[in-house]
C-alpha positions as CSV (number, residue, x, y, z in Angstrom):
1,M,104.5,157.6,107.9
2,S,104.9,153.8,107.7
3,Q,105.5,152.0,110.9
4,P,109.0,150.6,111.6
5,T,109.7,147.0,111.0
6,W,112.2,144.9,112.8
7,N,113.0,141.2,112.2
8,K,115.8,140.5,114.7
9,P,115.4,138.9,118.0
10,L,114.3,141.0,120.9
11,P,114.5,140.4,124.7
12,Q,111.3,139.0,126.3
13,P,110.8,140.7,129.6
14,T,109.9,138.6,132.7
15,V,108.3,139.5,136.1
16,A,111.8,139.9,137.5
17,S,113.3,142.0,134.6
18,Q,110.2,144.1,133.5
19,P,111.3,147.2,135.7
20,F,114.7,147.2,133.9
21,W,113.0,147.3,130.5
22,D,110.6,150.0,131.7
23,G,113.6,152.0,132.8
24,L,115.2,151.8,129.5
25,K,111.9,152.9,127.7
26,A,112.2,155.9,129.9
27,H,115.8,156.4,128.9
28,Q,117.0,155.6,132.4
29,V,119.3,152.8,133.6
30,R,117.7,151.0,136.5
31,I,119.3,148.1,138.6
32,Q,118.6,146.3,141.8
33,Q,120.1,147.0,145.2
34,C,119.6,144.7,148.2
35,E,118.1,146.7,151.1
36,D,119.7,144.4,153.7
37,C,123.3,144.2,152.6
38,A,123.4,147.2,150.0
39,H,124.7,144.7,147.3
40,W,124.1,145.9,143.8
41,I,122.6,143.4,141.4
42,F,122.5,142.7,137.8
43,F,121.1,140.6,136.1
44,P,117.5,141.1,137.6
45,R,116.7,138.5,140.3
46,L,114.2,137.7,142.9
47,H,116.6,137.5,145.9
48,C,120.1,138.9,146.7
49,P,123.0,136.6,145.5
50,Q,125.0,137.9,148.4
51,C,122.8,137.4,151.4
52,A,119.7,135.7,149.9
53,S,117.4,138.6,151.1
54,R,114.2,139.1,149.0
55,R,114.2,142.8,150.0
56,L,115.4,144.1,146.6
57,A,114.8,147.7,145.5
58,W,115.2,149.1,142.0
59,R,117.4,152.2,141.7
60,D,118.0,154.7,139.0
61,V,121.8,155.0,138.2
62,A,123.8,156.9,135.7
63,G,124.7,153.7,133.8
64,T,128.3,154.9,133.3
65,G,131.2,152.4,133.8
66,K,134.2,151.0,132.0
67,L,134.8,148.4,129.2
68,Y,135.5,145.2,131.0
69,S,136.0,143.0,127.9
70,Y,135.0,142.9,124.3
71,T,135.0,140.8,121.1
72,V,134.9,142.1,117.5
73,A,132.7,139.6,115.8
74,R,133.3,139.5,112.0
75,V,131.0,136.6,111.3
76,A,127.2,137.3,112.2
77,T,126.1,135.7,115.5
78,L,122.8,135.2,113.9
79,A,121.8,135.7,110.1
80,E,119.6,138.7,111.0
81,F,122.7,140.6,112.1
82,S,124.6,140.1,108.9
83,D,124.0,143.9,108.1
84,E,125.8,145.0,111.3
85,M,129.3,143.7,110.7
86,P,131.5,143.9,112.5
87,Q,129.5,143.5,115.8
88,L,131.3,145.0,118.8
89,L,130.1,142.7,121.5
90,A,131.1,143.9,125.0
91,V,130.8,143.4,128.7
92,V,130.6,146.7,130.7
93,E,131.4,147.0,134.4
94,L,129.0,149.5,135.9
95,D,130.4,152.1,138.4
96,Q,128.3,150.1,141.0
97,G,130.2,146.8,140.3
98,P,127.7,144.6,138.3
99,H,128.7,143.4,134.8
100,L,126.3,143.6,131.8
101,N,126.4,142.3,128.2
102,T,126.0,144.9,125.5
103,T,127.1,146.1,122.2
104,M,129.3,149.0,121.5
105,V,128.2,151.7,119.1
106,G,129.7,155.0,117.7
107,V,133.2,153.7,118.1
108,A,135.6,152.1,115.6
109,P,136.8,148.6,116.5
110,E,140.5,149.8,116.6
111,D,139.6,152.4,119.3
112,L,138.3,149.9,121.7
113,Q,140.4,149.5,125.0
114,V,139.7,147.4,128.0
115,G,139.2,149.9,130.8
116,M,138.0,152.8,128.7
117,K,135.1,154.9,130.2
118,V,131.8,154.3,128.6
119,R,128.3,155.7,128.8
120,P,124.9,154.3,127.8
121,V,123.0,154.7,124.6
122,F,119.4,154.0,124.5
123,D,118.4,152.2,121.2
124,E,114.8,152.5,120.4
125,R,113.3,149.5,118.6
126,P,109.9,149.3,116.8
127,G,107.1,148.6,119.2
128,S,107.7,149.1,122.9
129,M,111.3,147.9,123.4
130,T,114.4,149.9,124.0
131,L,117.8,148.3,124.1
132,L,121.0,149.3,126.1
133,R,123.9,149.9,124.0
134,Y,127.3,151.7,125.0
135,T,129.7,154.0,123.6
136,A,133.0,155.8,124.6
137,V,132.3,158.5,127.2
138,D,133.7,161.2,124.8
139,S,132.1,159.7,121.6
140,L,130.0,162.0,119.3
141,Q,127.4,159.2,119.4
142,G,124.0,160.6,120.6
143,D,122.4,159.3,123.8
144,V,119.4,157.9,121.8
145,I,119.2,155.8,118.7
146,L,115.8,156.4,117.1
147,A,114.1,153.4,115.2
148,A,114.1,154.2,111.4
149,P,111.0,154.0,109.6
150,A,110.4,151.0,107.2
151,Q,111.8,151.5,103.8
152,A,109.2,151.4,101.0
153,S,109.7,149.1,98.1
154,A,110.4,152.0,95.9
155,E,113.5,153.2,98.0
156,V,115.4,155.7,96.1
157,V,118.9,155.0,95.5
158,A,120.4,158.1,97.1
159,D,123.6,156.6,98.4
160,S,124.8,155.6,94.9
161,P,128.6,156.1,94.4
162,A,129.5,158.8,92.2
163,L,130.2,157.3,88.8
164,A,133.4,158.4,87.0
165,P,133.1,159.4,83.4
166,Q,132.6,156.3,81.3
167,R,134.6,155.1,78.4
168,Q,132.4,154.7,75.4
169,V,132.9,151.3,73.5
170,S,131.2,150.7,70.2
171,S,129.3,147.5,70.0
172,K,130.5,147.3,66.3
173,D,134.1,147.2,67.4
174,L,134.6,143.5,68.3
175,A,138.2,143.9,69.5
176,A,137.4,146.9,71.6
177,M,134.4,144.9,73.2
178,R,136.6,141.9,73.7
179,S,139.0,144.1,75.6
180,L,136.4,144.5,78.3
181,V,136.6,140.8,79.3
182,S,138.3,140.6,82.8
183,D,138.8,138.4,85.8
184,Q,138.6,141.5,87.9
185,W,135.4,142.6,89.6
186,T,134.2,146.3,89.5
187,D,134.1,148.3,92.7
188,W,131.0,147.8,94.8
189,S,127.7,149.4,94.0
190,N,125.3,151.4,96.3
191,D,123.6,149.2,98.9
192,F,119.9,148.5,99.1
193,L,117.6,147.4,102.1
194,V,115.8,144.1,101.6
195,S,113.0,144.8,104.1
196,Q,110.2,142.4,105.4
197,Q,107.8,144.7,103.8
198,L,109.6,144.4,100.4
199,I,109.6,140.5,100.7
200,D,106.0,140.5,101.6
201,Q,105.2,142.6,98.6
202,F,107.0,140.2,96.3
203,A,105.2,137.3,97.9
204,A,101.9,138.8,97.0
205,L,103.1,139.6,93.5
206,S,104.6,136.3,92.7
207,G,102.2,134.1,94.7
208,D,105.1,132.5,96.6
209,D,104.0,133.1,100.3
210,Y,105.9,130.2,101.7
211,W,106.5,130.8,105.5
212,I,110.2,130.8,105.2
213,H,109.7,134.2,103.5
214,T,106.6,135.6,105.1
215,D,106.2,134.4,108.7
216,P,108.9,136.0,110.9
217,Q,107.8,134.1,114.1
218,R,107.7,130.7,112.5
219,A,110.9,131.3,110.7
220,R,112.7,132.2,114.0
221,E,111.5,129.0,115.4
222,Q,111.8,126.5,112.5
223,S,114.0,127.9,109.9
224,P,117.6,126.9,109.6
225,F,118.5,130.5,108.8
226,G,116.9,131.9,112.2
227,G,114.4,134.2,110.5
228,T,112.8,134.9,107.2
229,I,114.8,135.3,104.0
230,A,114.2,136.9,100.7
231,H,113.1,134.9,97.5
232,G,116.0,134.2,95.4
233,M,114.3,135.7,92.4
234,L,113.5,138.9,94.4
235,V,117.4,139.2,95.0
236,H,117.7,138.7,91.3
237,A,115.3,141.4,90.4
238,L,116.9,143.9,92.7
239,A,120.1,143.8,90.5
240,S,118.4,146.8,88.9
241,R,118.5,148.7,92.1
242,L,122.3,148.4,92.3
243,R,124.5,150.9,90.3
244,M,127.6,149.1,89.6
245,P,130.5,151.3,88.4
246,M,131.6,149.5,85.3
247,G,133.7,152.3,83.9
248,F,132.5,151.9,80.4
249,A,129.3,152.4,78.3
250,V,128.4,150.3,75.2
251,V,127.3,152.6,72.3
252,D,126.3,152.3,68.6
253,F,123.3,149.8,68.9
254,N,119.8,150.1,67.9
255,N,118.3,147.8,70.6
256,M,119.7,146.1,73.7
257,V,117.9,142.8,75.0
258,N,118.3,140.8,78.3
259,Y,118.8,137.4,76.5
260,G,118.5,135.5,79.7
261,S,121.2,133.8,81.9
262,D,123.8,131.1,81.1
263,R,124.0,130.3,84.8
264,L,121.9,131.5,87.9
265,R,122.8,130.4,91.3
266,F,121.4,131.4,94.8
267,T,124.6,130.6,97.0
268,A,123.6,132.1,100.3
269,P,120.4,133.4,102.0
270,V,119.6,137.1,102.2
271,P,117.9,137.6,105.6
272,S,115.1,140.1,106.1
273,G,116.5,143.5,107.1
274,S,119.8,142.9,105.4
275,R,121.4,145.4,103.0
276,I,122.8,144.1,99.8
277,H,125.3,145.5,97.2
278,G,126.9,144.1,94.0
279,R,129.6,144.1,91.6
280,C,130.1,142.7,88.1
281,R,132.7,141.7,85.4
282,V,132.6,141.1,81.7
283,K,133.0,137.2,81.2
284,A,132.7,136.8,77.5
285,V,131.9,138.7,74.3
286,E,131.2,137.1,70.9
287,S,129.8,138.1,67.6
288,V,126.4,136.4,66.7
289,K,124.1,136.4,63.8
290,S,121.8,139.1,65.2
291,G,124.6,141.4,66.6
292,L,127.0,141.1,69.5
293,Q,126.5,139.1,72.7
294,M,128.0,139.9,76.0
295,T,128.0,137.7,79.1
296,L,128.0,139.9,82.3
297,E,128.7,138.0,85.6
298,I,126.9,139.8,88.5
299,A,127.6,139.0,92.1
300,I,125.2,140.2,94.8
301,H,126.3,140.0,98.4
302,V,124.8,140.8,101.8
303,L,126.9,143.7,103.3
304,G,129.7,142.3,105.2
305,N,129.5,138.7,103.7
306,E,132.3,137.5,101.5
307,R,130.2,134.7,100.0
308,P,127.8,136.0,97.5
309,S,124.1,135.5,97.8
310,L,123.5,135.5,94.0
311,L,125.7,134.7,90.9
312,N,124.1,135.5,87.6
313,E,126.0,135.1,84.2
314,Q,123.6,137.5,82.2
315,V,123.5,137.4,78.7
316,I,123.0,140.8,76.9
317,L,122.4,141.1,73.2
318,Y,123.2,144.3,71.4
319,M,121.5,144.6,67.9
């Protein structure tokens, strides 16, 4: 089985915080308590903020508490999180009193209520890191989220929407073909993961191994996008992975040729680890010497992003 990949920022344990992260790896919430004044402490420190004692002990706790505050973020806090919209950013008050920042999972935004009882969820990340999430105490969410294996470049489109029976339109019927022209977009296609592994494979194939695509550490430090992004031409090629429910099928032709693009624009980045989906519309139909020419406008978006990442006016020739 391939190793999981992860291109999102992860915490960097310190000497003071390492026992906390070790506890999460063991699926145990662990916080400090002062041995002199019994004050409970979080975030991890080297001395008690109550009495300044350095006699601090790590204690295992249930990790339960209540929702102290939350924000529903509908714009990604970082580009890498664009596939997680909306993010349910929260502050939880533990039963022992300390507050901690977290993300709610397994609960709909409209079901969040300040004061609701919550319990911990241990989110396994690739490598040795486990993150602490929270969910409603009566949620069906499991106590552990396992890291998913990396998707291969030949990911099977198993989540394609069921396509309705298609209306057949003859390429020889110009009026019928022109009736397909519309300002309305189709419904969304299936979605597809643009993994770092896929980006690296495209870089090797195309020879474009510029660091903004293939060096996650440098991209986090220097890229304006906060991480690696997919090549524009890779996103263009992935249109074939998206099953767009157009509602019609062109028939009565001998050959169909991709004649190129009238216009191709890369309007927003696709961060590594994003999922993309698309939709399309027929922009123009005209009769040409060799047959019939259709211009199909394709828009590919990162899931949750209103702005498309790619707009392509693809010209298809039916002969």
